[in-house]
C-alpha positions, -999 to +999 in steps of 0.1 A: +000-001+000+016+033-011+011+064+012-003+097-002+022+124-014+012+145+017+021+119+041+052+109+024+063+144+027+056+145+064+076+111+068+105+126+046+106+158+067+112+139+098+138+116+081+157+146+070+163+155+106+171+118+116+196+114+088+211+149+089+206+156+053+183+172+030+163+151+006+132+169+000+133+185-036+109+213-028+110+227-064+103+192-081+074+187-058+059+221-064+062+216-102+048+182-101+020+190-075+008+226-079-017+224-051+013+221-026+015+261-032-020+266-018-022+283+016-039+257+041-036+256+077-022+222+089-018+201+119+006+171+122+000+145+150+024+116+158+011+086+177+028+056+191+005+027+203-024+052+200-007+077+223-002+112+214+037+115+210+039+149+193+017+175+177+021+208+158-005+230+142+002+258+118-026+283+114-005+307+092-021+310+057+009+331+045+029+298+039+024+270+014+009+236+022+042+222+014+061+244+040+034+238+064+038+201+062+075+201+064+078+226+092+047+208+113+062+174+108+096+184+120+083+204+149+060+177+160+088+152+161+114+173+177+101+205+193+068+195+211+072+207+246+050+180+261+070+150+250+107+141+243+125+143+209+114+115+186+140+087+183+147+067+152+129+037+168+099+058+176+099+071+142+095+037+128+068+029+151+047+059+150+016+068+130+015+101+115-017+120+111-022+149+087-052+173+093-058+200+067-081+229+077-099+236+045-128+261+041-148+230+035-140+214+067-112+195+079-095+165+060-077+140+078-056+110+069-032+089+089-002+068+078+003+037+098+036+030+116+065+015+092+069-012+118+039-023+136+041-030+174+023-062+186 
């Protein structure tokens, strides 16, 4: 099962920090998916075993959806003041939830953990 482009961007954003390298080609993504230029408030939630591990909301409509996802994922994983920094192991076991606050209502999708915990 393949994940959506939006959820892949969120996962890749976290991986960039864990791997200490830039891997997201913003220009290519914007060219291939012009809707990523839209200004949409975004929330990223990270769950491990159904428990909220990190969360970040960007209500700023001056930034593109692409920027909101990249920044939100990194902040949810590494700057949420209520929880510790996400480790590589936790990243592999976390679910990523993306919520877009559109004028027509919230749109939510969740990416399951890469490694499922039994």
